[in-house]
C-alpha positions in Angstrom: 79.6 -93.6 -137.5 80.9 -96.8 -139.0 84.6 -95.9 -139.6 87.3 -95.1 -137.1 88.0 -91.6 -138.2 84.4 -90.4 -137.9 83.9 -92.2 -134.6 86.9 -90.5 -133.0 85.7 -87.1 -134.2 82.2 -87.8 -132.9 83.3 -89.0 -129.5 85.3 -85.8 -129.0 82.4 -83.7 -130.3 79.7 -85.1 -128.0 82.1 -84.6 -125.1 82.6 -81.0 -126.0 79.1 -80.3 -127.3 80.4 -79.1 -130.6 77.1 -77.8 -132.0 78.7 -76.1 -135.0 78.4 -79.5 -136.9 74.6 -79.7 -136.2 72.2 -77.4 -138.0 70.1 -75.4 -135.6 71.8 -76.9 -132.5 73.8 -73.9 -131.3 70.9 -72.4 -129.3 70.2 -75.7 -127.6 73.8 -76.2 -126.4 74.4 -72.6 -125.3 74.3 -72.4 -121.5 74.5 -76.2 -121.0 78.3 -76.6 -121.3 79.0 -75.4 -117.8 76.7 -78.1 -116.5 78.5 -80.8 -118.4 75.8 -81.4 -121.0 76.9 -82.2 -124.5 75.0 -82.5 -127.8 75.7 -85.5 -130.0 77.0 -84.8 -133.4 74.0 -86.2 -135.4 71.4 -84.4 -133.5 69.0 -84.7 -136.4 68.9 -88.5 -136.1 66.7 -90.0 -133.4 68.4 -92.5 -131.1 66.7 -95.9 -131.2 69.1 -98.6 -130.0 70.9 -98.1 -126.7 72.9 -100.9 -125.1 74.6 -100.9 -121.7 76.5 -103.0 -119.2 78.7 -103.1 -116.2 81.2 -105.2 -114.2 83.8 -106.3 -116.8 87.0 -107.9 -115.5 90.0 -107.2 -117.7 91.5 -110.7 -117.1 88.5 -112.7 -118.0 87.2 -113.9 -121.5 84.7 -111.5 -123.0 82.7 -113.3 -125.7 79.7 -111.1 -124.9 81.0 -108.4 -127.3 80.1 -110.5 -130.3 76.3 -110.5 -129.7 76.5 -106.8 -128.6 78.1 -105.8 -131.9 75.6 -107.9 -133.9 72.8 -105.7 -132.6 74.6 -102.6 -134.0 74.0 -100.3 -131.0 73.9 -96.6 -131.7 75.2 -95.9 -128.2 76.8 -98.0 -125.5 76.7 -96.9 -121.8 79.3 -98.3 -119.5 77.8 -98.2 -116.0 81.0 -98.8 -113.9 83.4 -101.5 -112.8 84.7 -101.1 -116.3 87.9 -102.5 -115.0 88.7 -104.3 -111.7 91.4 -102.0 -110.6 91.3 -102.2 -106.8 94.6 -100.6 -106.1 96.2 -97.6 -104.5 99.1 -97.9 -107.0 98.2 -95.8 -110.0 100.7 -97.7 -112.1 98.7 -100.9 -111.4 95.5 -99.1 -112.2 96.8 -97.8 -115.5 98.1 -101.2 -116.5 94.7 -102.7 -116.0 93.1 -100.0 -118.1 95.7 -100.7 -120.8 94.7 -104.3 -120.8 91.0 -103.6 -121.0 91.5 -101.1 -123.9 92.2 -104.1 -126.2 89.1 -105.8 -125.1 86.9 -102.8 -125.7 88.5 -101.8 -129.0 86.1 -103.7 -131.4 83.1 -101.9 -129.8 84.7 -98.5 -129.6 85.8 -98.5 -133.2 82.1 -98.8 -134.3 80.0 -97.4 -131.5 79.9 -94.1 -129.6 80.1 -94.7 -125.8 79.8 -92.8 -122.6 80.9 -94.1 -119.2 80.7 -93.6 -115.4 82.7 -95.4 -112.8 81.9 -97.6 -109.8 84.0 -98.8 -106.9 86.4 -101.1 -108.7 87.4 -98.6 -111.4 87.3 -95.8 -108.8 90.0 -97.7 -107.0 88.8 -99.7 -104.0 85.9 -102.0 -103.1 82.9 -100.1 -101.8 85.0 -97.0 -101.5 83.8 -93.4 -101.3 85.5 -90.1 -100.7 87.9 -91.6 -98.1 89.8 -93.2 -101.0 93.0 -91.2 -101.0 93.8 -91.4 -104.7 90.4 -90.4 -106.1 91.9 -87.4 -108.1 94.6 -89.5 -109.6 92.2 -92.2 -110.4 89.9 -89.6 -112.0 92.6 -88.6 -114.4 93.2 -92.2 -115.4 89.5 -92.6 -116.0 89.3 -89.6 -118.3 92.4 -90.5 -120.2 91.1 -94.0 -120.8 87.8 -92.7 -122.2 89.5 -90.0 -124.3 87.8 -87.2 -122.3 89.1 -83.9 -123.8 91.4 -81.8 -121.6 88.9 -78.9 -121.6 85.9 -81.1 -120.9 83.5 -79.7 -118.2 83.6 -83.2 -116.6 87.2 -82.5 -115.6 86.1 -80.3 -112.8 88.4 -79.8 -109.8 87.5 -81.2 -106.4 84.3 -82.9 -107.6 83.1 -86.1 -109.4 82.9 -87.2 -113.0 79.2 -86.8 -113.5 78.0 -85.8 -117.0 75.0 -85.5 -119.3 74.4 -85.9 -123.1 71.6 -85.1 -125.5 70.7 -87.1 -128.6 68.2 -86.6 -131.4 65.9 -83.9 -132.7 63.7 -81.9 -130.3 60.6 -84.0 -130.6 62.6 -87.2 -130.1 65.3 -86.0 -127.8 67.0 -88.5 -125.5 68.9 -87.3 -122.5 71.5 -89.5 -120.8 72.5 -88.5 -117.3 75.3 -90.2 -115.5 75.7 -89.3 -111.8 78.9 -90.0 -109.8 78.1 -92.1 -106.7 81.7 -92.4 -105.5 83.8 -89.2 -105.4 81.7 -87.4 -102.7 80.1 -90.3 -101.0 80.2 -90.5 -97.2 81.0 -93.7 -95.3 78.6 -96.5 -95.2 76.9 -98.0 -92.1 77.4 -101.7 -91.6 75.9 -104.4 -89.3 77.8 -104.6 -86.1 78.5 -108.4 -85.7 79.7 -111.3 -87.7 76.8 -113.4 -86.6 74.3 -110.8 -87.9 76.2 -110.8 -91.2 76.0 -114.6 -91.5 72.2 -114.5 -90.9 71.6 -111.9 -93.5 73.8 -113.7 -96.0 71.5 -116.7 -95.8 68.8 -114.8 -97.7 71.1 -112.7 -99.9 71.3 -109.6 -97.8 74.5 -107.7 -97.6 76.2 -106.0 -94.6 75.0 -102.4 -95.2 72.2 -100.5 -93.5 70.6 -97.1 -94.2 72.7 -94.1 -93.1 71.5 -91.0 -91.3 70.3 -87.9 -93.2 73.4 -85.8 -92.7 75.3 -88.3 -94.9 75.5 -87.8 -98.7 76.2 -89.9 -101.7 76.3 -87.2 -104.4 77.4 -84.0 -102.6 75.6 -80.7 -102.8 77.4 -79.4 -105.9 76.3 -82.5 -107.9 72.8 -82.2 -106.5 72.5 -78.7 -107.9 73.8 -79.9 -111.2 71.4 -82.8 -111.3 68.5 -80.5 -110.6 69.5 -78.4 -113.6 69.7 -81.4 -115.8 66.1 -82.3 -115.0 65.0 -78.9 -116.4 66.6 -79.6 -119.8 63.9 -80.4 -122.4 63.8 -84.1 -123.4 61.3 -86.8 -124.3 63.1 -89.7 -122.7 65.6 -89.4 -119.8 67.9 -92.3 -119.1 69.6 -91.9 -115.7 72.5 -94.3 -115.7 73.4 -95.2 -112.1 76.3 -97.4 -111.2 74.2 -98.7 -108.3 70.6 -99.8 -108.2 68.1 -97.0 -107.7 64.9 -98.9 -106.9 66.1 -102.0 -105.1 64.5 -102.3 -101.6 67.5 -102.2 -99.3 69.3 -105.5 -100.1 72.1 -104.7 -97.7 74.6 -104.2 -100.6 75.5 -100.8 -102.1 72.5 -99.1 -103.6 70.5 -95.8 -103.3 68.5 -97.3 -100.5 71.5 -97.0 -98.2 70.8 -93.2 -98.6 67.0 -93.2 -98.4 66.8 -89.4 -98.0 68.8 -88.9 -101.2 66.8 -91.5 -103.1 63.6 -89.6 -102.1 65.2 -86.3 -103.0 65.7 -87.4 -106.6 62.1 -88.6 -106.9 61.0 -85.3 -105.4 63.0 -83.4 -108.0 61.5 -85.4 -110.8 58.1 -84.4 -109.5 59.1 -80.8 -108.7 60.3 -80.1 -112.2 57.7 -82.3 -114.0 60.6 -84.2 -115.6 58.8 -86.7 -117.7 60.3 -89.8 -119.5 62.7 -90.9 -116.7 64.0 -94.5 -116.8 66.8 -95.7 -114.6 69.5 -98.2 -115.7 71.9 -99.6 -113.3 74.8 -102.1 -112.7 76.9 -103.4 -109.8 74.9 -106.4 -108.6 76.3 -109.2 -110.8 72.8 -110.2 -111.7 70.1 -108.7 -114.0 66.5 -107.7 -113.1 63.8 -105.1 -113.8 62.4 -103.1 -110.9 59.3 -100.9 -110.8 58.0 -98.4 -108.1 54.5 -97.0 -108.4 53.7 -95.8 -104.9 55.4 -92.7 -103.8 56.4 -91.8 -107.3 55.0 -89.2 -109.8 54.5 -92.0 -112.4 55.8 -95.6 -112.6 59.6 -95.6 -112.2 61.6 -98.3 -113.8 65.1 -99.5 -113.1 66.7 -102.0 -115.5 69.7 -103.6 -113.9 72.4 -105.3 -116.1 75.4 -106.8 -114.4 77.8 -108.2 -115.3 79.5 -108.4 -118.7 81.9 -111.0 -117.1 80.9 -111.1 -113.4 78.1 -113.2 -111.9 76.6 -113.8 -108.4 74.2 -116.6 -107.7 72.8 -115.4 -104.3 70.4 -112.9 -105.7 69.0 -110.5 -103.0 65.4 -110.0 -102.2 63.8 -106.9 -103.8 60.1 -106.0 -103.3 60.2 -103.8 -106.5 61.4 -106.7 -108.7 59.1 -106.9 -111.8 57.4 -110.3 -112.0 59.9 -111.6 -109.4 62.3 -112.5 -112.3 66.1 -112.1 -112.3 69.0 -113.6 -114.3 72.3 -114.5 -112.7 74.4 -115.2 -115.9 76.7 -112.9 -117.9 74.4 -110.3 -119.5 74.0 -106.9 -121.1 71.0 -104.5 -121.2 69.2 -102.7 -123.9 66.6 -99.9 -124.4 64.9 -99.6 -127.8 62.6 -96.8 -128.8 60.1 -97.0 -131.6 59.7 -93.3 -132.6 57.4 -94.2 -135.5 54.4 -94.6 -133.3 52.3 -91.7 -132.2 52.9 -92.8 -128.7 56.5 -94.2 -128.9 57.1 -97.7 -127.5 60.1 -98.2 -125.2 61.4 -101.8 -124.9 63.6 -102.7 -122.0 65.5 -106.0 -122.2 68.4 -108.1 -121.0 70.3 -110.6 -123.1 72.9 -113.2 -122.1 76.4 -113.6 -123.4 75.1 -115.4 -126.5 72.6 -112.7 -127.3 69.6 -114.7 -126.2 66.9 -112.5 -124.6 66.3 -113.5 -121.0 64.2 -110.5 -119.7 61.9 -108.1 -121.6 59.2 -105.5 -120.9 57.7 -102.8 -123.0 55.9 -99.6 -122.1 54.5 -96.6 -123.9 56.4 -93.3 -123.5 53.1 -91.6 -122.4 53.1 -93.8 -119.2 56.2 -91.8 -118.0 54.3 -88.6 -117.8 52.2 -86.5 -115.4 49.1 -86.6 -117.6 
C-alpha cells in the first residue's frame, strides 16, 4: 500500500468490507456489514505495526509525523480531537478540517487509517448529545475521512462507531472504535468553585460519577458492541477516545459512567472475548494502565495524547503501571510478533522525535481465560 492509487482503493474497501478482493474472505464478511464491521483488503497478511494518537491542533506545528512515518506503520488509528473545531458554525468546523487535511496528507498517502472523534472534533468541549449540530458535524467527519456514502457507519440518529478486521484467521486483529459522544448524557460536576480549586491542586478535574440511568454509549451501540465481541479474533484493540481504566481522575473518562465501564468488562467475560487491549487518548499525557482485580484477565489501557497538546498536571491513577507517565508530545504503538508460538505484544509510547519513553510487553496468552 505504498502508492496513492492503491491506498485510496484500500481505504474505501476496508470501509465497505469488499471481500471480493480477498481469497476466502467472503464468508467471514457476510453478516458483519450491518454491524459496521469491515475486512481489510490484504486479509492474508498479518498486521504487525499499529500506531495511534490523539489531540492534534490544526494550527500548531506537527513535527511528530516524521518519526511516525519512519516507523512505517501498517495502520494508524486516530483516537479523537483530530482537529480542534469547537464551533457551532459548520463553516468554521469545515475550514479547520480543510487546514488539517494538509497536515495529515503525508501519512494518509502511505498508511491506511481509521478514526473516531472526541469532543473537539465533535464540536464542543466535553459535549455530549446536547450538542445541537451533532448530525451536521457527523457529516463533516465522514467527508473528511472519505467514508463512503453507503457505509454502515453513516447510520441515522446514532453515532459513528465502527469495527475492522485485519489478517488471516489465526492472526486476526479486530479494531473496535466506540462513539463516546453522540448519545452521551450530561456529566455531573462538583458544585462549588472552592471544591474545584482543591481538586485541581492534585490534578483532579471537576467531574463525578453519574447515576446508573445515565448512558455514554446508548443502547443501540451497546447491542452492536456486544455483537463485535462475538466476532472471532486473536487480538482485539478497543480504541476509546477517553481513558477506560483510569481511576476517576475527575476529567472525562469511562469512570464517570462506572456502570457502563463494568458492563463492558462483564461483556468481555460473558462472551469469553480474549485478546482485548484498550488504547485511549484525550488526556494530553501518556501512560499505561492495568487492572487485574474485577477483570477476567489483566486489562491494559495504553493512553497516548497528544500529537500536539500537552498538560503538565497529570492526574492520579491507581491503575497506572509502574507509576510512570509522560507529559510531552507523543504517539502510541502496538507491535505484534506473530512468529512466536505465543505471540508477543509490545505496547509503547514515543515522543515527537521518535524516542521511546514508555514500553511494556506481554504474551498474547496472558489475555485469555485459560
